[in-house]
C-alpha positions as CSV (number, residue, x, y, z in Angstrom):
1,X,50.1,-31.4,-14.9
2,X,47.7,-33.2,-17.3
3,X,46.7,-35.8,-14.7
4,X,46.0,-33.1,-12.1
5,X,43.8,-31.0,-14.3
6,X,41.9,-34.1,-15.6
7,X,41.2,-35.1,-12.0
8,X,39.7,-31.6,-11.3
9,X,37.8,-31.7,-14.6
10,X,36.3,-35.1,-13.7
11,X,35.4,-34.0,-10.2
12,X,33.7,-30.9,-11.5
13,X,31.9,-32.9,-14.2
14,X,30.5,-35.2,-11.5
15,X,29.5,-32.2,-9.5
16,X,27.4,-30.9,-12.4
17,X,26.0,-34.3,-13.2
18,X,24.8,-35.3,-9.7
19,X,24.3,-32.1,-7.7
20,X,23.7,-29.3,-10.2
21,X,26.2,-27.0,-8.4
22,X,26.2,-23.3,-9.3
23,X,26.9,-19.9,-7.9
24,X,27.4,-16.2,-8.5
25,X,30.5,-14.8,-10.3
26,X,31.6,-12.5,-7.6
27,X,33.8,-9.4,-8.0
28,X,37.5,-9.5,-8.5
29,X,39.4,-7.3,-5.9
30,X,41.6,-4.5,-7.2
31,X,45.1,-4.3,-5.7
32,X,46.5,-0.9,-6.3
33,X,49.8,-1.7,-4.5
34,X,51.1,-4.0,-7.2
35,X,54.2,-3.0,-9.3
36,X,53.8,-2.0,-12.9
37,X,54.5,-4.9,-15.3
38,X,55.0,-4.8,-19.1
39,X,55.6,-8.4,-20.0
40,X,55.2,-12.0,-18.9
41,X,58.7,-12.0,-17.5
42,X,58.6,-12.4,-13.7
43,X,57.0,-14.5,-11.0
44,X,53.2,-14.9,-10.8
45,X,50.8,-16.7,-8.4
46,X,47.1,-17.3,-8.8
47,X,44.5,-15.1,-7.0
48,X,41.3,-16.1,-8.8
49,X,40.0,-18.9,-10.9
50,X,37.0,-18.9,-13.4
51,X,35.8,-22.2,-14.9
52,X,33.5,-22.9,-17.8
53,X,32.3,-26.5,-18.2
54,X,30.8,-27.4,-21.5
55,X,29.9,-23.7,-22.1
56,X,28.3,-23.3,-18.7
57,X,30.0,-21.1,-16.1
58,X,30.8,-22.8,-12.8
59,X,29.9,-20.9,-9.7
60,X,32.5,-19.4,-7.4
61,X,31.5,-21.6,-4.4
62,X,32.0,-24.7,-6.6
63,X,35.4,-23.6,-7.8
64,X,36.5,-22.9,-4.2
65,X,35.2,-26.4,-3.2
66,X,37.3,-28.0,-5.9
67,X,40.5,-25.9,-5.7
68,X,40.3,-24.8,-2.1
69,X,40.1,-21.3,-0.6
70,X,43.8,-20.5,-1.2
71,X,44.2,-20.0,-5.0
72,X,47.8,-18.9,-4.6
73,X,48.8,-22.5,-3.8
74,X,47.4,-24.1,-6.9
75,X,49.2,-22.3,-9.7
76,X,52.5,-20.5,-9.8
77,X,54.6,-19.3,-12.8
78,X,58.1,-17.9,-13.1
79,X,58.9,-16.7,-16.7
80,X,62.4,-15.8,-17.7
81,X,63.8,-13.5,-20.4
82,X,65.2,-16.4,-22.4
83,X,61.7,-17.8,-23.2
84,X,61.7,-20.5,-20.5
85,X,59.4,-20.7,-17.5
86,X,59.0,-22.8,-14.4
87,X,55.4,-23.8,-13.8
88,X,53.9,-25.4,-10.7
89,X,50.2,-26.5,-10.7
90,X,48.8,-28.4,-7.8
91,X,52.3,-29.5,-6.7
92,X,53.1,-30.7,-10.2
93,X,56.3,-29.0,-11.4
94,X,57.1,-28.5,-15.1
95,X,59.5,-26.6,-17.3
96,X,57.8,-24.9,-20.3
97,X,58.6,-22.4,-22.9
98,X,56.8,-19.2,-23.7
99,X,56.6,-17.1,-26.8
100,X,54.8,-13.8,-27.6
101,X,52.1,-14.2,-30.3
102,X,51.1,-10.6,-30.4
103,X,51.2,-7.6,-28.1
104,X,50.9,-8.8,-24.5
105,X,49.6,-12.2,-25.6
106,X,51.6,-15.4,-25.1
107,X,51.6,-19.1,-25.7
108,X,52.9,-21.5,-23.1
109,X,54.2,-24.8,-24.5
110,X,55.6,-28.0,-23.1
111,X,58.7,-29.7,-24.5
112,X,58.1,-32.0,-27.5
113,X,58.3,-35.1,-25.4
114,X,55.4,-33.9,-23.2
115,X,53.2,-32.2,-25.7
116,X,51.0,-35.2,-26.6
117,X,48.9,-35.1,-23.3
118,X,49.5,-31.5,-22.5
119,X,46.7,-28.9,-22.1
120,X,46.7,-25.9,-24.4
121,X,47.7,-22.8,-22.5
122,X,47.7,-19.2,-23.5
123,X,48.3,-16.0,-21.5
124,X,47.4,-12.3,-21.8
125,X,48.4,-9.3,-19.8
126,X,45.3,-7.4,-18.6
127,X,46.7,-4.3,-16.9
128,X,48.8,-5.5,-14.0
129,X,47.4,-9.0,-14.1
130,X,48.3,-12.1,-16.2
131,X,45.3,-14.1,-17.4
132,X,46.3,-17.7,-18.1
133,X,43.7,-19.8,-20.0
134,X,43.9,-23.6,-19.9
135,X,41.7,-25.6,-22.2
136,X,41.0,-29.3,-21.4
137,X,39.0,-32.1,-23.0
138,X,37.8,-35.3,-21.3
139,X,35.2,-38.0,-21.6
140,X,32.1,-38.5,-19.4
141,X,29.6,-41.2,-20.1
142,X,31.5,-41.9,-23.4
143,X,30.9,-38.3,-24.4
144,X,33.6,-35.7,-25.2
145,X,33.5,-32.9,-22.7
146,X,35.3,-29.6,-22.6
147,X,36.5,-27.3,-19.8
148,X,38.1,-23.9,-19.9
149,X,39.9,-22.7,-16.8
150,X,40.9,-19.0,-16.5
151,X,43.6,-18.2,-13.9
152,X,44.1,-14.6,-12.9
153,X,47.7,-14.3,-11.8
154,X,49.2,-11.7,-9.5
155,X,52.8,-10.4,-10.1
156,X,55.1,-11.2,-7.2
157,X,58.5,-9.9,-8.5
158,X,61.2,-11.7,-10.3
159,X,62.9,-15.0,-9.5
160,X,66.4,-15.9,-10.5
161,X,67.4,-19.4,-11.5
162,X,71.0,-18.3,-11.7
163,X,71.5,-16.9,-8.1
164,X,69.3,-17.8,-5.1
165,X,67.7,-14.7,-3.6
166,X,68.7,-12.3,-6.4
167,X,66.6,-9.2,-6.5
168,X,69.0,-6.4,-7.2
169,X,67.9,-3.3,-9.1
170,X,70.2,-0.3,-9.3
171,X,68.7,3.1,-9.4
172,X,70.2,5.8,-11.6
173,X,72.7,7.1,-9.1
174,X,73.9,3.6,-8.4
175,X,74.3,2.9,-12.1
176,X,76.6,5.9,-12.4
177,X,78.5,4.9,-9.3
178,X,79.3,1.4,-10.6
179,X,80.4,2.7,-14.0
180,X,82.6,5.3,-12.4
181,X,84.2,2.6,-10.2
182,X,84.9,0.4,-13.1
183,X,86.8,3.1,-15.0
184,X,89.2,3.7,-12.0
185,X,87.2,6.4,-10.2
186,X,89.4,9.3,-11.4
187,X,86.8,12.0,-10.5
188,X,83.9,12.6,-8.1
189,X,81.6,15.5,-7.6
190,X,80.7,16.7,-4.1
191,X,78.8,19.8,-3.0
192,X,79.3,21.5,-6.4
193,X,83.1,20.8,-6.6
194,X,85.0,18.4,-8.8
195,X,87.7,16.4,-7.0
196,X,90.0,14.4,-9.3
197,X,93.1,13.6,-11.3
198,X,93.2,16.6,-13.6
199,X,96.5,17.9,-12.5
200,X,98.7,19.9,-14.8
201,X,102.1,20.0,-16.4
202,X,103.3,22.6,-13.8
203,X,102.8,20.1,-11.0
204,X,105.1,17.3,-12.2
205,X,103.6,13.9,-13.0
206,X,100.1,14.8,-11.9
207,X,98.1,16.2,-9.1
208,X,95.0,15.4,-6.9
209,X,93.0,18.6,-7.3
210,X,89.6,20.2,-6.6
211,X,87.8,23.1,-8.2
212,X,84.3,24.7,-8.2
213,X,82.1,23.6,-11.1
214,X,80.7,26.5,-13.1
215,X,78.8,25.1,-16.1
216,X,81.5,23.6,-18.5
217,X,84.3,25.4,-16.6
218,X,86.2,25.1,-13.4
219,X,87.1,27.9,-11.0
220,X,89.5,28.2,-8.1
221,X,91.6,25.2,-8.8
222,X,93.4,24.0,-5.7
223,X,96.0,21.3,-5.3
224,X,95.3,18.7,-2.7
225,X,98.3,16.5,-3.3
226,X,100.9,17.0,-6.1
227,X,103.2,14.6,-7.9
228,X,100.7,11.8,-7.4
229,X,98.0,9.8,-9.2
230,X,94.6,9.6,-7.5
231,X,92.0,6.9,-8.2
232,X,89.1,5.1,-6.6
233,X,87.4,8.4,-5.6
234,X,84.0,8.3,-3.9
235,X,82.0,10.3,-1.3
236,X,80.8,8.8,1.9
237,X,79.4,10.5,5.0
238,X,80.7,14.0,4.2
239,X,84.2,12.8,3.2
240,X,85.9,12.2,-0.2
241,X,87.9,8.9,-0.1
242,X,90.6,7.9,-2.6
243,X,93.8,6.0,-3.2
244,X,97.1,7.8,-4.0
245,X,99.6,6.0,-6.2
246,X,98.0,2.6,-5.3
247,X,99.8,2.7,-1.9
248,X,97.6,4.5,0.6
249,X,94.0,5.4,1.3
250,X,93.2,9.0,2.1
251,X,90.1,11.0,3.0
252,X,89.3,14.7,2.6
253,X,86.4,16.4,4.3
254,X,84.1,17.8,1.6
255,X,84.8,21.4,1.0
256,X,88.3,21.2,2.4
257,X,91.7,20.3,1.0
258,X,93.7,18.7,3.8
259,X,94.2,15.0,3.4
260,X,94.3,12.4,6.1
261,X,96.0,9.1,5.5
262,X,94.0,6.3,7.0
263,X,95.7,3.2,5.6
264,X,99.2,2.5,4.2
265,X,100.0,-0.4,2.0
266,X,99.3,-1.6,-1.6
267,X,95.6,-1.0,-2.4
268,X,93.4,-0.9,-5.4
269,X,89.7,-1.4,-6.3
270,X,88.4,0.5,-3.3
271,X,84.7,0.8,-2.3
272,X,83.5,2.6,0.9
273,X,80.4,1.3,2.6
274,X,78.8,1.7,6.0
275,X,80.4,-1.7,7.0
276,X,83.9,-0.4,6.2
277,X,86.4,0.1,3.4
278,X,87.0,-2.7,0.9
279,X,89.9,-3.0,-1.4
280,X,92.4,-5.4,-3.0
281,X,95.9,-5.7,-1.4
282,X,99.4,-6.5,-2.7
283,X,98.3,-10.2,-3.3
284,X,95.1,-9.0,-5.0
285,X,93.1,-10.5,-2.1
286,X,89.7,-8.8,-1.3
287,X,90.2,-7.1,2.1
288,X,88.4,-4.8,4.5
289,X,89.3,-2.2,7.1
290,X,87.0,-0.1,9.2
291,X,86.2,3.5,8.3
292,X,89.2,4.7,10.2
293,X,91.5,2.4,8.2
294,X,92.1,0.0,11.0
295,X,91.5,-3.7,11.8
296,X,92.4,-5.2,8.4
297,X,90.8,-8.5,7.5
298,X,90.7,-10.7,4.4
299,X,87.3,-11.2,3.0
300,X,88.2,-13.4,0.0
301,X,91.6,-15.1,0.0
302,X,92.0,-15.3,-3.7
303,X,93.1,-13.3,-6.7
304,X,90.2,-10.8,-7.3
305,X,89.7,-8.1,-10.0
306,X,86.8,-5.7,-10.6
307,X,85.2,-6.4,-7.2
308,X,82.1,-4.4,-6.6
309,X,79.4,-4.7,-4.0
310,X,76.1,-4.1,-5.9
311,X,74.1,-4.6,-2.7
312,X,74.7,-5.3,0.9
313,X,74.4,-9.0,0.0
314,X,76.1,-9.5,-3.4
315,X,79.5,-8.7,-4.7
316,X,80.5,-9.3,-8.4
317,X,84.2,-9.9,-9.2
318,X,86.5,-11.4,-11.7
319,X,88.1,-14.6,-10.4
320,X,91.8,-14.6,-11.5
321,X,92.2,-18.3,-10.4
322,X,89.2,-19.4,-12.5
323,X,90.1,-18.3,-16.0
324,X,89.3,-14.6,-15.3
325,X,85.6,-15.5,-15.3
326,X,82.9,-13.5,-13.4
327,X,81.7,-14.7,-10.1
328,X,79.0,-13.5,-7.7
329,X,79.9,-13.7,-4.0
330,X,77.1,-13.8,-1.3
331,X,78.6,-11.8,1.5
332,X,76.0,-12.8,4.0
333,X,76.2,-16.5,3.3
334,X,79.8,-16.7,2.3
335,X,78.9,-18.6,-0.9
336,X,80.1,-18.2,-4.4
337,X,78.5,-18.6,-7.8
338,X,80.3,-18.6,-11.2
339,X,78.2,-16.6,-13.7
340,X,80.3,-16.5,-16.9
341,X,82.5,-19.1,-18.7
342,X,84.8,-16.7,-20.6
343,X,87.4,-14.1,-19.9
344,X,85.2,-11.2,-18.5
345,X,86.3,-7.6,-18.0
346,X,84.6,-4.6,-16.4
347,X,81.2,-5.9,-15.3
348,X,78.4,-3.4,-15.1
349,X,74.8,-4.1,-13.9
350,X,71.8,-2.5,-15.6
351,X,68.3,-3.7,-15.3
352,X,68.1,-7.5,-15.6
353,X,71.6,-7.8,-17.2
354,X,75.2,-7.8,-16.2
355,X,77.2,-6.3,-19.1
356,X,80.9,-7.0,-19.7
357,X,83.4,-7.4,-22.5
358,X,85.7,-10.2,-23.6
359,X,88.9,-9.9,-25.7
360,X,88.8,-10.4,-29.5
361,X,91.7,-11.5,-31.7
362,X,93.5,-8.2,-31.8
363,X,94.6,-5.4,-29.5
364,X,91.8,-3.0,-28.5
365,X,89.2,-5.3,-30.1
366,X,86.5,-6.8,-27.9
367,X,83.2,-8.5,-27.9
368,X,80.4,-7.0,-25.8
369,X,78.6,-9.6,-23.7
370,X,75.8,-9.8,-21.2
371,X,74.3,-12.2,-18.7
372,X,70.6,-12.3,-17.9
373,X,70.7,-12.4,-14.1
374,X,67.3,-14.2,-13.9
375,X,67.5,-16.8,-16.6
376,X,71.3,-17.2,-16.5
377,X,71.6,-16.9,-20.3
378,X,75.0,-15.5,-21.5
379,X,75.0,-13.6,-24.8
380,X,78.1,-12.6,-26.8
381,X,78.1,-10.1,-29.7
382,X,78.8,-12.0,-32.9
383,X,81.3,-9.4,-34.2
384,X,84.1,-7.8,-32.2
385,X,84.5,-4.0,-32.1
386,X,87.4,-1.7,-31.5
387,X,86.8,-0.3,-28.0
388,X,89.2,1.3,-25.5
389,X,86.6,1.4,-22.7
390,X,82.9,1.5,-22.2
391,X,80.4,3.2,-19.8
392,X,76.9,2.4,-18.8
393,X,74.3,5.1,-18.0
394,X,70.6,4.7,-17.1
395,X,69.8,5.3,-20.8
396,X,72.7,4.1,-22.9
397,X,75.9,2.1,-23.3
398,X,78.7,4.4,-24.5
399,X,81.9,3.0,-26.0
400,X,85.2,4.8,-26.5
401,X,86.2,4.2,-30.1
402,X,88.4,7.1,-30.8
403,X,85.4,9.3,-30.2
404,X,82.4,8.1,-28.2
405,X,79.6,6.0,-29.7
406,X,76.3,5.7,-27.9
407,X,74.0,2.7,-28.3
408,X,70.6,1.9,-26.9
409,X,70.4,-1.1,-24.6
410,X,68.4,-3.2,-27.1
411,X,71.3,-2.7,-29.5
412,X,74.0,-3.6,-27.0
413,X,75.6,-6.0,-29.5
414,X,75.9,-3.6,-32.4
415,X,79.1,-1.6,-31.6
416,X,80.8,-3.5,-34.5
417,X,78.3,-1.8,-36.9
418,X,79.5,1.7,-35.9
419,X,82.7,3.5,-36.7
420,X,84.7,6.4,-35.3
421,X,88.1,8.0,-35.6
422,X,90.5,10.1,-33.8
423,X,92.9,9.8,-30.8
424,X,92.1,7.4,-28.1
425,X,89.5,9.0,-25.8
426,X,88.2,7.5,-22.5
427,X,85.2,8.1,-20.3
428,X,86.3,9.2,-16.9
429,X,83.3,10.4,-14.8
430,X,79.6,11.3,-14.9
431,X,76.8,11.8,-12.4
432,X,74.3,12.5,-15.2
433,X,74.7,16.2,-15.0
434,X,78.5,16.7,-15.7
435,X,80.6,14.5,-17.9
436,X,84.4,14.2,-17.8
437,X,86.5,12.6,-20.5
438,X,90.1,12.2,-21.3
439,X,92.1,12.2,-24.5
440,X,95.9,12.3,-24.9
441,X,96.2,13.0,-21.2
442,X,94.0,16.1,-21.3
443,X,90.7,16.1,-19.4
444,X,87.5,17.7,-20.7
445,X,84.5,18.8,-18.7
446,X,81.0,19.2,-20.3
447,X,77.3,19.3,-19.5
448,X,76.8,17.0,-22.5
449,X,77.6,13.3,-23.1
450,X,81.4,12.6,-23.2
451,X,83.2,14.9,-25.5
452,X,86.9,15.9,-26.1
453,X,88.5,18.2,-28.7
454,X,85.5,20.6,-29.2
455,X,85.8,21.6,-25.5
456,X,88.6,23.4,-23.6
457,X,90.9,21.2,-21.5
458,X,90.6,21.4,-17.7
459,X,94.1,20.1,-17.3
460,X,96.4,17.1,-17.7
461,X,96.5,14.0,-15.8
462,X,100.2,13.8,-16.3
463,X,103.0,15.8,-17.9
464,X,102.2,16.3,-21.6
465,X,105.1,15.2,-23.8
466,X,106.5,17.9,-26.0
């Protein structure tokens, strides 16, 4: 990069010396369609350049003569959350680091081996623009000369160096859906009714039931299927889909109670999409049938756990043949990318991060972990914590630790600093308005964050031992 900028500087210096070039400043255009940005993290491309040579402003016409009309091709920057950045200037590619010096101001630095001849670069957020300032010195006629170049950068989104083409952002509804799927999908709300595994001791080992939601209570409980365990519940196109006893896929029209069996055979980890119904079979392979339960095909012929399609293109899963690590499968290109190097359970995507946990040294003791899906950096909480399960909402991470402990995302690694007591309690469902939790087999419904014993039970998921 140094040689490229020096060449420009010398050319501009010659322009001043022999032709006295100059021009008006011109006005910067305002682009109201750009996304809101709050930090340097993301991808940027140049849309304007201002140059000052030895204290004298260089005219716009001269700048365009030197750099060309298309400023976007001369300077691009992709900054990642781990403090690294890819920088391209005039086809010269470099890896640099960035650090925040004060609010919305940054310093861009080259590796130690390249710092000797590198230009000084700083950056500052100005509304939705990033202003990068490059200061250069050079000699002309044996005299020291200085040049300051100010690049106005436009935000173009985020670029991942972990996964090609990654641009997945889940909305609130999708965050809840993924969390519900990762904790077995025991409940689902549809048209003001709660379908799920809340059963009761009078119906044997459990029951698939439905009832009307009235605040923190349920009315008109109705059995859909008794003596069974239902899981993987979801709603698609006016139907509730689920799995009974891990041996058949059923659907129930919303508002009704008659089930239709559409697939028979060992099945788990089900997800219903417009392309069909995906699940793992008796060999734990990732399979697909159409929405009528027909035309089974194998999508991934390997041992798969926690599979979840987070977009029409990407599916995250735990690869049982690769040390139970997390992989990302590109369903359009049939390509696969390993994204973790440790045993990884229950992946949940929120914002830029994929959260998961890895076992500690004792039963029910785990380390929370996360992967930056853009930089690829994997972090692991230093201390392990007692957790029976965890749940991600659009605002918090909630861990079951006897009772429920809620942590802000910027404190994701501090569950070991918290304590709780009581019987094992588990999160079972939420859509942001209703919350269902389970403790000692009893299910609890609330309009508040997961609770247990201070609320009345809505039923048992199995026969309560006397």
